[in-house]
Structure formats: C-alpha cells, structure tokens
All heavy atoms as TSV, in Angstrom:
chain	resi	resn	atom	element	x	y	z
A	1	MET	N	N	-8.869	-2.906	23.882
A	1	MET	CA	C	-8.163	-3.991	23.231
A	1	MET	C	C	-7.155	-3.405	22.254
A	1	MET	O	O	-7.441	-2.446	21.559
A	1	MET	CB	C	-9.170	-4.878	22.491
A	1	MET	CG	C	-8.526	-6.071	21.817
A	1	MET	SD	S	-9.703	-7.177	21.024
A	1	MET	CE	C	-10.550	-7.819	22.457
A	2	GLN	N	N	-5.992	-3.979	22.215
A	2	GLN	CA	C	-4.919	-3.534	21.335
A	2	GLN	C	C	-4.971	-4.312	20.022
A	2	GLN	O	O	-5.144	-5.521	20.027
A	2	GLN	CB	C	-3.568	-3.753	22.003
A	2	GLN	CG	C	-3.388	-2.976	23.278
A	2	GLN	CD	C	-3.220	-1.495	23.016
A	2	GLN	OE1	O	-2.720	-1.096	21.989
A	2	GLN	NE2	N	-3.624	-0.688	23.958
A	3	PHE	N	N	-4.799	-3.615	18.914
A	3	PHE	CA	C	-4.787	-4.263	17.610
A	3	PHE	C	C	-3.433	-4.080	16.930
A	3	PHE	O	O	-2.790	-3.048	17.082
A	3	PHE	CB	C	-5.879	-3.687	16.700
A	3	PHE	CG	C	-7.252	-4.109	17.106
A	3	PHE	CD1	C	-8.019	-3.310	17.916
A	3	PHE	CD2	C	-7.775	-5.317	16.673
A	3	PHE	CE1	C	-9.292	-3.698	18.301
A	3	PHE	CE2	C	-9.036	-5.718	17.047
A	3	PHE	CZ	C	-9.800	-4.902	17.867
A	4	ILE	N	N	-3.033	-5.095	16.200
A	4	ILE	CA	C	-1.839	-5.053	15.379
A	4	ILE	C	C	-2.199	-5.666	14.036
A	4	ILE	O	O	-3.301	-6.183	13.859
A	4	ILE	CB	C	-0.670	-5.841	16.031
A	4	ILE	CG1	C	-1.073	-7.302	16.241
A	4	ILE	CG2	C	-0.231	-5.201	17.323
A	4	ILE	CD1	C	0.060	-8.190	16.726
A	5	GLU	N	N	-1.292	-5.596	13.081
A	5	GLU	CA	C	-1.472	-6.294	11.820
A	5	GLU	C	C	-0.479	-7.448	11.775
A	5	GLU	O	O	0.659	-7.311	12.204
A	5	GLU	CB	C	-1.240	-5.358	10.637
A	5	GLU	CG	C	-2.344	-4.346	10.484
A	5	GLU	CD	C	-2.191	-3.500	9.232
A	5	GLU	OE1	O	-1.115	-3.501	8.608
A	5	GLU	OE2	O	-3.175	-2.831	8.885
A	6	VAL	N	N	-0.946	-8.596	11.289
A	6	VAL	CA	C	-0.080	-9.762	11.144
A	6	VAL	C	C	-0.099	-10.208	9.691
A	6	VAL	O	O	-1.077	-10.026	8.976
A	6	VAL	CB	C	-0.498	-10.930	12.059
A	6	VAL	CG1	C	-0.384	-10.561	13.507
A	6	VAL	CG2	C	-1.885	-11.415	11.740
A	7	LYS	N	N	1.014	-10.782	9.276
A	7	LYS	CA	C	1.130	-11.260	7.900
A	7	LYS	C	C	0.761	-12.739	7.874
A	7	LYS	O	O	1.438	-13.583	8.443
A	7	LYS	CB	C	2.547	-11.058	7.380
A	7	LYS	CG	C	2.638	-11.140	5.889
A	7	LYS	CD	C	3.990	-10.630	5.426
A	7	LYS	CE	C	3.932	-10.299	3.957
A	7	LYS	NZ	N	5.187	-9.701	3.506
A	8	VAL	N	N	-0.357	-13.043	7.214
A	8	VAL	CA	C	-0.863	-14.402	7.095
A	8	VAL	C	C	-1.066	-14.694	5.618
A	8	VAL	O	O	-1.810	-13.978	4.936
A	8	VAL	CB	C	-2.192	-14.574	7.863
A	8	VAL	CG1	C	-2.723	-15.988	7.712
A	8	VAL	CG2	C	-2.025	-14.215	9.333
A	9	ASP	N	N	-0.404	-15.726	5.128
A	9	ASP	CA	C	-0.502	-16.102	3.709
A	9	ASP	C	C	-0.169	-14.936	2.786
A	9	ASP	O	O	-0.817	-14.738	1.753
A	9	ASP	CB	C	-1.893	-16.655	3.390
A	9	ASP	CG	C	-2.200	-17.930	4.163
A	9	ASP	OD1	O	-1.253	-18.704	4.434
A	9	ASP	OD2	O	-3.381	-18.153	4.497
A	10	GLY	N	N	0.805	-14.106	3.183
A	10	GLY	CA	C	1.266	-13.004	2.351
A	10	GLY	C	C	0.430	-11.733	2.430
A	10	GLY	O	O	0.751	-10.747	1.779
A	11	LEU	N	N	-0.635	-11.730	3.236
A	11	LEU	CA	C	-1.498	-10.554	3.373
A	11	LEU	C	C	-1.480	-10.053	4.812
A	11	LEU	O	O	-1.468	-10.837	5.751
A	11	LEU	CB	C	-2.938	-10.907	2.989
A	11	LEU	CG	C	-3.167	-11.391	1.578
A	11	LEU	CD1	C	-4.607	-11.864	1.413
A	11	LEU	CD2	C	-2.859	-10.308	0.571
A	12	TRP	N	N	-1.490	-8.728	4.975
A	12	TRP	CA	C	-1.548	-8.132	6.307
A	12	TRP	C	C	-2.997	-8.079	6.760
A	12	TRP	O	O	-3.860	-7.587	6.047
A	12	TRP	CB	C	-0.950	-6.732	6.293
A	12	TRP	CG	C	0.527	-6.749	6.137
A	12	TRP	CD1	C	1.223	-6.511	4.988
A	12	TRP	CD2	C	1.502	-7.038	7.137
A	12	TRP	NE1	N	2.574	-6.635	5.223
A	12	TRP	CE2	C	2.773	-6.958	6.536
A	12	TRP	CE3	C	1.433	-7.366	8.501
A	12	TRP	CZ2	C	3.952	-7.177	7.256
A	12	TRP	CZ3	C	2.609	-7.584	9.192
A	12	TRP	CH2	C	3.847	-7.483	8.571
A	13	ARG	N	N	-3.266	-8.612	7.968
A	13	ARG	CA	C	-4.617	-8.632	8.529
A	13	ARG	C	C	-4.603	-8.013	9.923
A	13	ARG	O	O	-3.690	-8.254	10.704
A	13	ARG	CB	C	-5.130	-10.068	8.639
A	13	ARG	CG	C	-5.199	-10.743	7.312
A	13	ARG	CD	C	-5.693	-12.140	7.467
A	13	ARG	NE	N	-5.630	-12.807	6.167
A	13	ARG	CZ	C	-6.127	-13.982	5.935
A	13	ARG	NH1	N	-6.708	-14.657	6.881
A	13	ARG	NH2	N	-6.035	-14.511	4.739
A	14	ARG	N	N	-5.638	-7.248	10.241
A	14	ARG	CA	C	-5.735	-6.615	11.549
A	14	ARG	C	C	-6.342	-7.605	12.541
A	14	ARG	O	O	-7.414	-8.156	12.304
A	14	ARG	CB	C	-6.621	-5.376	11.446
A	14	ARG	CG	C	-6.703	-4.608	12.719
A	14	ARG	CD	C	-7.518	-3.362	12.538
A	14	ARG	NE	N	-7.789	-2.785	13.831
A	14	ARG	CZ	C	-8.017	-1.526	14.052
A	14	ARG	NH1	N	-8.040	-0.694	13.040
A	14	ARG	NH2	N	-8.241	-1.086	15.253
A	15	VAL	N	N	-5.623	-7.831	13.647
A	15	VAL	CA	C	-6.087	-8.758	14.682
A	15	VAL	C	C	-5.762	-8.176	16.055
A	15	VAL	O	O	-4.941	-7.280	16.179
A	15	VAL	CB	C	-5.438	-10.156	14.551
A	15	VAL	CG1	C	-5.754	-10.798	13.222
A	15	VAL	CG2	C	-3.938	-10.083	14.754
A	16	SER	N	N	-6.386	-8.716	17.075
A	16	SER	CA	C	-6.050	-8.321	18.438
A	16	SER	C	C	-4.742	-8.992	18.837
A	16	SER	O	O	-4.333	-9.998	18.247
A	16	SER	CB	C	-7.165	-8.724	19.407
A	16	SER	OG	O	-7.180	-10.126	19.572
A	17	VAL	N	N	-4.090	-8.453	19.840
A	17	VAL	CA	C	-2.848	-9.049	20.325
A	17	VAL	C	C	-3.115	-10.470	20.819
A	17	VAL	O	O	-2.326	-11.380	20.571
A	17	VAL	CB	C	-2.219	-8.180	21.437
A	17	VAL	CG1	C	-1.053	-8.891	22.098
A	17	VAL	CG2	C	-1.777	-6.842	20.862
A	18	ASP	N	N	-4.250	-10.692	21.479
A	18	ASP	CA	C	-4.587	-12.036	21.957
A	18	ASP	C	C	-4.708	-13.015	20.796
A	18	ASP	O	O	-4.251	-14.150	20.882
A	18	ASP	CB	C	-5.878	-12.020	22.763
A	18	ASP	CG	C	-5.726	-11.305	24.102
A	18	ASP	OD1	O	-4.596	-11.273	24.634
A	18	ASP	OD2	O	-6.724	-10.780	24.604
A	19	ASP	N	N	-5.322	-12.587	19.697
A	19	ASP	CA	C	-5.449	-13.461	18.528
A	19	ASP	C	C	-4.091	-13.737	17.898
A	19	ASP	O	O	-3.852	-14.823	17.379
A	19	ASP	CB	C	-6.398	-12.858	17.490
A	19	ASP	CG	C	-7.846	-12.935	17.928
A	19	ASP	OD1	O	-8.158	-13.732	18.834
A	19	ASP	OD2	O	-8.672	-12.201	17.365
A	20	TRP	N	N	-3.191	-12.762	17.945
A	20	TRP	CA	C	-1.842	-12.964	17.414
A	20	TRP	C	C	-1.156	-14.122	18.129
A	20	TRP	O	O	-0.524	-14.957	17.496
A	20	TRP	CB	C	-1.034	-11.681	17.560
A	20	TRP	CG	C	0.413	-11.819	17.221
A	20	TRP	CD1	C	0.947	-11.898	15.960
A	20	TRP	CD2	C	1.504	-11.909	18.117
A	20	TRP	NE1	N	2.323	-12.018	16.022
A	20	TRP	CE2	C	2.687	-12.027	17.364
A	20	TRP	CE3	C	1.624	-11.896	19.494
A	20	TRP	CZ2	C	3.942	-12.129	17.931
A	20	TRP	CZ3	C	2.888	-11.992	20.065
A	20	TRP	CH2	C	4.018	-12.105	19.278
A	21	TRP	N	N	-1.318	-14.197	19.461
A	21	TRP	CA	C	-0.721	-15.296	20.229
A	21	TRP	C	C	-1.290	-16.629	19.765
A	21	TRP	O	O	-0.586	-17.621	19.669
A	21	TRP	CB	C	-0.965	-15.109	21.719
A	21	TRP	CG	C	-0.033	-14.114	22.326
A	21	TRP	CD1	C	-0.270	-12.780	22.488
A	21	TRP	CD2	C	1.279	-14.339	22.813
A	21	TRP	NE1	N	0.829	-12.170	23.047
A	21	TRP	CE2	C	1.793	-13.109	23.262
A	21	TRP	CE3	C	2.082	-15.475	22.914
A	21	TRP	CZ2	C	3.059	-12.981	23.809
A	21	TRP	CZ3	C	3.347	-15.338	23.465
A	21	TRP	CH2	C	3.819	-14.101	23.907
A	22	LYS	N	N	-2.580	-16.671	19.443
A	22	LYS	CA	C	-3.230	-17.913	19.001
A	22	LYS	C	C	-2.790	-18.318	17.594
A	22	LYS	O	O	-2.828	-19.491	17.250
A	22	LYS	CB	C	-4.746	-17.745	19.036
A	22	LYS	CG	C	-5.293	-17.533	20.427
A	22	LYS	CD	C	-6.762	-17.209	20.376
A	22	LYS	CE	C	-7.272	-16.752	21.726
A	22	LYS	NZ	N	-8.643	-16.264	21.661
A	23	LEU	N	N	-2.383	-17.352	16.775
A	23	LEU	CA	C	-1.977	-17.635	15.394
A	23	LEU	C	C	-0.584	-18.246	15.301
A	23	LEU	O	O	-0.145	-18.616	14.226
A	23	LEU	CB	C	-1.990	-16.345	14.562
A	23	LEU	CG	C	-3.345	-15.815	14.162
A	23	LEU	CD1	C	-3.206	-14.422	13.554
A	23	LEU	CD2	C	-4.021	-16.753	13.182
A	24	GLY	N	N	0.125	-18.317	16.376
A	24	GLY	CA	C	1.467	-18.880	16.331
A	24	GLY	C	C	2.537	-17.825	16.138
A	24	GLY	O	O	3.595	-18.103	15.621
A	25	LYS	N	N	2.221	-16.603	16.525
A	25	LYS	CA	C	3.190	-15.502	16.526
A	25	LYS	C	C	3.748	-15.191	15.140
A	25	LYS	O	O	4.942	-15.172	14.906
A	25	LYS	CB	C	4.287	-15.775	17.542
A	25	LYS	CG	C	3.709	-15.968	18.935
A	25	LYS	CD	C	4.751	-16.273	19.962
A	25	LYS	CE	C	4.159	-16.549	21.296
A	25	LYS	NZ	N	3.394	-17.776	21.391
A	26	GLU	N	N	2.847	-14.939	14.220
A	26	GLU	CA	C	3.200	-14.532	12.855
A	26	GLU	C	C	3.907	-13.173	12.880
A	26	GLU	O	O	3.797	-12.433	13.852
A	26	GLU	CB	C	1.926	-14.435	12.007
A	26	GLU	CG	C	1.158	-15.736	11.887
A	26	GLU	CD	C	1.882	-16.790	11.090
A	26	GLU	OE1	O	2.696	-16.431	10.216
A	26	GLU	OE2	O	1.673	-17.970	11.349
A	27	PRO	N	N	4.605	-12.795	11.784
A	27	PRO	CA	C	5.214	-11.456	11.702
A	27	PRO	C	C	4.153	-10.380	11.972
A	27	PRO	O	O	3.007	-10.513	11.540
A	27	PRO	CB	C	5.723	-11.384	10.272
A	27	PRO	CG	C	5.913	-12.800	9.861
A	27	PRO	CD	C	4.843	-13.577	10.579
A	28	LYS	N	N	4.549	-9.320	12.677
A	28	LYS	CA	C	3.576	-8.311	13.097
A	28	LYS	C	C	4.080	-6.904	12.840
A	28	LYS	O	O	5.258	-6.683	12.661
A	28	LYS	CB	C	3.273	-8.490	14.577
A	28	LYS	CG	C	4.491	-8.274	15.455
A	28	LYS	CD	C	4.285	-8.821	16.831
A	28	LYS	CE	C	5.522	-8.756	17.675
A	28	LYS	NZ	N	6.709	-9.390	17.144
A	29	ARG	N	N	3.130	-5.948	12.811
A	29	ARG	CA	C	3.454	-4.528	12.690
A	29	ARG	C	C	2.306	-3.718	13.280
A	29	ARG	O	O	1.199	-4.224	13.506
A	29	ARG	CB	C	3.686	-4.141	11.230
A	29	ARG	CG	C	2.435	-4.182	10.374
A	29	ARG	CD	C	2.735	-3.835	8.946
A	29	ARG	NE	N	1.506	-3.764	8.158
A	29	ARG	CZ	C	1.477	-3.586	6.853
A	29	ARG	NH1	N	2.612	-3.463	6.185
A	29	ARG	NH2	N	0.339	-3.524	6.222
A	30	CYS	N	N	2.563	-2.436	13.525
A	30	CYS	CA	C	1.551	-1.531	14.063
A	30	CYS	C	C	0.429	-1.352	13.045
A	30	CYS	O	O	0.684	-1.130	11.856
A	30	CYS	CB	C	2.202	-0.194	14.389
A	30	CYS	SG	S	1.031	1.058	14.948
A	31	ALA	N	N	-0.807	-1.427	13.505
A	31	ALA	CA	C	-1.953	-1.263	12.614
A	31	ALA	C	C	-2.099	0.185	12.133
A	31	ALA	O	O	-2.639	0.421	11.059
A	31	ALA	CB	C	-3.238	-1.707	13.311
A	32	SER	N	N	-1.578	1.143	12.902
A	32	SER	CA	C	-1.715	2.553	12.528
A	32	SER	C	C	-0.590	3.048	11.626
A	32	SER	O	O	-0.850	3.615	10.568
A	32	SER	CB	C	-1.751	3.426	13.782
A	32	SER	OG	O	-2.848	3.101	14.576
A	33	CYS	N	N	0.646	2.828	12.051
A	33	CYS	CA	C	1.780	3.410	11.310
A	33	CYS	C	C	2.606	2.376	10.555
A	33	CYS	O	O	3.514	2.730	9.819
A	33	CYS	CB	C	2.682	4.189	12.258
A	33	CYS	SG	S	3.638	3.136	13.376
A	34	HIS	N	N	2.306	1.086	10.751
A	34	HIS	CA	C	3.004	-0.037	10.114
A	34	HIS	C	C	4.450	-0.182	10.584
A	34	HIS	O	O	5.246	-0.849	9.938
A	34	HIS	CB	C	2.936	0.039	8.588
A	34	HIS	CG	C	1.541	0.037	8.084
A	34	HIS	ND1	N	1.197	0.576	6.880
A	34	HIS	CD2	C	0.378	-0.418	8.618
A	34	HIS	CE1	C	-0.101	0.456	6.686
A	34	HIS	NE2	N	-0.612	-0.145	7.742
A	35	GLY	N	N	4.768	0.428	11.714
A	35	GLY	CA	C	6.098	0.296	12.293
A	35	GLY	C	C	6.228	-0.975	13.107
A	35	GLY	O	O	5.264	-1.717	13.300
A	36	PRO	N	N	7.435	-1.245	13.607
A	36	PRO	CA	C	7.656	-2.460	14.392
A	36	PRO	C	C	6.887	-2.451	15.700
A	36	PRO	O	O	6.631	-1.395	16.276
A	36	PRO	CB	C	9.160	-2.463	14.649
A	36	PRO	CG	C	9.657	-1.121	14.289
A	36	PRO	CD	C	8.637	-0.443	13.446
A	37	VAL	N	N	6.511	-3.631	16.159
A	37	VAL	CA	C	5.777	-3.808	17.405
A	37	VAL	C	C	6.545	-4.789	18.280
A	37	VAL	O	O	7.017	-5.815	17.797
A	37	VAL	CB	C	4.360	-4.361	17.142
A	37	VAL	CG1	C	3.656	-4.710	18.430
A	37	VAL	CG2	C	3.541	-3.374	16.330
A	38	HIS	N	N	6.674	-4.461	19.564
A	38	HIS	CA	C	7.309	-5.356	20.523
A	38	HIS	C	C	6.301	-5.675	21.609
A	38	HIS	O	O	5.846	-4.772	22.308
A	38	HIS	CB	C	8.552	-4.710	21.133
A	38	HIS	CG	C	9.573	-4.355	20.110
A	38	HIS	ND1	N	10.399	-5.283	19.536
A	38	HIS	CD2	C	9.869	-3.170	19.541
A	38	HIS	CE1	C	11.168	-4.687	18.653
A	38	HIS	NE2	N	10.875	-3.401	18.628
A	39	ILE	N	N	5.948	-6.925	21.741
A	39	ILE	CA	C	4.989	-7.349	22.763
A	39	ILE	C	C	5.792	-7.898	23.917
A	39	ILE	O	O	6.576	-8.826	23.768
A	39	ILE	CB	C	4.014	-8.387	22.178
A	39	ILE	CG1	C	3.238	-7.734	21.040
A	39	ILE	CG2	C	3.073	-8.888	23.273
A	39	ILE	CD1	C	2.337	-8.646	20.291
A	40	THR	N	N	5.573	-7.302	25.094
A	40	THR	CA	C	6.430	-7.605	26.232
A	40	THR	C	C	5.761	-8.477	27.286
A	40	THR	O	O	6.399	-8.863	28.240
A	40	THR	CB	C	6.896	-6.304	26.903
A	40	THR	OG1	O	5.746	-5.566	27.323
A	40	THR	CG2	C	7.737	-5.475	25.960
A	41	GLN	N	N	4.496	-8.792	27.141
A	41	GLN	CA	C	3.794	-9.557	28.148
A	41	GLN	C	C	3.342	-10.885	27.587
A	41	GLN	O	O	2.911	-10.957	26.432
A	41	GLN	CB	C	2.560	-8.773	28.610
A	41	GLN	CG	C	2.297	-8.837	30.060
A	41	GLN	CD	C	1.139	-7.943	30.429
A	41	GLN	OE1	O	0.309	-7.602	29.610
A	41	GLN	NE2	N	1.080	-7.550	31.667
A	42	ASP	N	N	3.425	-11.944	28.363
A	42	ASP	CA	C	2.957	-13.261	27.937
A	42	ASP	C	C	1.443	-13.315	28.129
A	42	ASP	O	O	0.954	-13.082	29.220
A	42	ASP	CB	C	3.637	-14.344	28.755
A	42	ASP	CG	C	3.281	-15.726	28.272
A	42	ASP	OD1	O	2.538	-15.847	27.280
A	42	ASP	OD2	O	3.749	-16.689	28.875
A	43	HIS	N	N	0.722	-13.639	27.077
A	43	HIS	CA	C	-0.743	-13.689	27.119
A	43	HIS	C	C	-1.250	-15.114	27.193
A	43	HIS	O	O	-2.326	-15.407	26.733
A	43	HIS	CB	C	-1.322	-13.006	25.871
A	43	HIS	CG	C	-1.141	-11.538	25.877
A	43	HIS	ND1	N	-2.114	-10.676	26.272
A	43	HIS	CD2	C	-0.082	-10.762	25.570
A	43	HIS	CE1	C	-1.681	-9.446	26.191
A	43	HIS	NE2	N	-0.430	-9.464	25.763
A	44	SER	N	N	-0.469	-16.013	27.771
A	44	SER	CA	C	-0.890	-17.421	27.827
A	44	SER	C	C	-2.035	-17.616	28.782
A	44	SER	O	O	-2.267	-16.871	29.680
A	44	SER	CB	C	0.288	-18.296	28.204
A	44	SER	OG	O	0.795	-17.925	29.455
C-alpha cells in the first residue's frame, strides 16, 4: 500500500492513497521526503 501525507485542518496526516481519494483530494505530499506527489491512476 502506498502512503502519502495530506493536509487536513492545517495539519499533515499520513494516509493511504485510497483514503486520499475518499477525503476529497486534499493537498498532498510524499510521506518520506515531503516532495510533490502526482497520482496518475483513478482509484474510483
């Protein structure tokens, strides 16, 4: 499973990519290096 960090209510939280889709596509970054993340597949 792939993990990223998303910004929710001003705090960065570690979530799975699938959970990110459920959150409404909040701002995201790499959980390891905090760099930009590009998700290329639709997880619907």
